[in-house]
C-alpha positions in Angstrom: 143.9 46.5 55.3 145.0 44.8 59.0 145.4 46.5 61.8 149.1 46.5 63.4 148.6 44.1 66.5 148.1 46.4 69.3 147.3 45.2 72.7 143.9 45.5 73.3 144.4 48.1 76.5 148.3 50.0 75.3 148.9 51.5 78.2 149.9 54.8 75.8 146.7 55.2 73.6 144.4 57.1 74.7 141.4 54.5 74.0 141.1 51.0 74.2 141.9 49.5 70.6 140.0 46.7 69.5 141.5 44.7 67.1 138.8 44.0 63.7 139.1 42.9 61.1 137.6 44.7 57.1 134.9 41.6 56.7 133.8 42.1 60.5 133.3 46.0 60.3 131.5 45.5 57.0 129.2 43.0 58.3 128.3 45.3 61.5 128.1 48.0 59.2 125.0 45.9 56.8 123.5 45.0 59.5 123.6 48.0 61.6 122.1 49.3 58.4 119.3 46.9 57.4 117.8 46.9 61.0 117.5 50.8 60.7 115.1 50.9 57.4 113.6 47.9 58.7 112.9 49.6 62.2 112.1 53.0 61.1 110.6 55.1 63.9 107.0 56.5 62.9 108.4 59.9 63.0 108.0 62.2 66.0 105.9 65.7 66.2 108.5 68.4 65.2 108.3 71.2 68.1 106.6 73.6 66.6 108.7 76.9 65.3 108.5 80.2 67.6 106.4 81.9 65.0 108.7 85.3 63.8 106.4 88.8 65.6 106.0 86.6 68.4 110.4 86.9 68.2 110.4 90.4 67.5 107.5 90.7 70.1 110.4 89.8 72.7 113.4 91.4 71.4 111.7 94.8 71.2 110.4 94.1 74.8 114.0 93.3 75.7 115.1 96.3 74.1 112.6 98.5 75.9 113.1 96.9 79.1 117.1 97.9 78.5 116.1 101.9 77.7 113.7 102.0 80.8 116.4 102.0 83.0 118.8 104.4 81.5 116.3 107.2 81.8 116.4 109.0 85.2 113.8 107.7 88.1 112.0 109.9 90.6 113.4 110.2 93.3 110.8 107.3 96.0 108.8 109.2 98.8 111.4 108.3 102.4 108.9 107.1 104.9 109.1 108.4 108.3 108.2 105.6 111.2 107.2 107.2 114.5 105.9 105.2 117.9 103.7 106.9 119.9 103.8 106.9 124.0 101.1 107.6 126.0 102.0 108.7 130.0 99.8 105.7 130.6 101.4 103.8 128.9 104.4 105.3 130.8 104.2 105.4 134.2 102.4 101.5 134.2 105.6 100.3 135.4 107.2 97.2 134.5 104.9 94.6 135.6 103.3 93.3 133.5 100.2 94.5 131.8 98.9 97.7 134.0 96.2 97.1 136.5 92.1 97.8 135.5 90.9 101.1 136.3 88.3 102.1 137.4 85.8 104.9 134.9 84.6 108.3 136.8 81.0 108.0 135.7 
């Protein structure tokens, strides 16, 4: 079956068209098949399947987490930050660190 004469890259074509004869296509296919049969790669180590019990455990854990989000939560403890300032700190002034004071014996 001869292919219709088409330019290599037709402007209206979605892909480039390279004319090939039936004999060339069969030769190429036979060579590829021969190459695959002769140069077979050793079978790759198949990835281990996850055990069924682990899949069920994961599914159960997911549903349990979803159910826990629907339960009402207890109110969290409210925290209050308290700043304490002593009279010595306030009377020291803003001149940096307070002067050294002697303690009475």
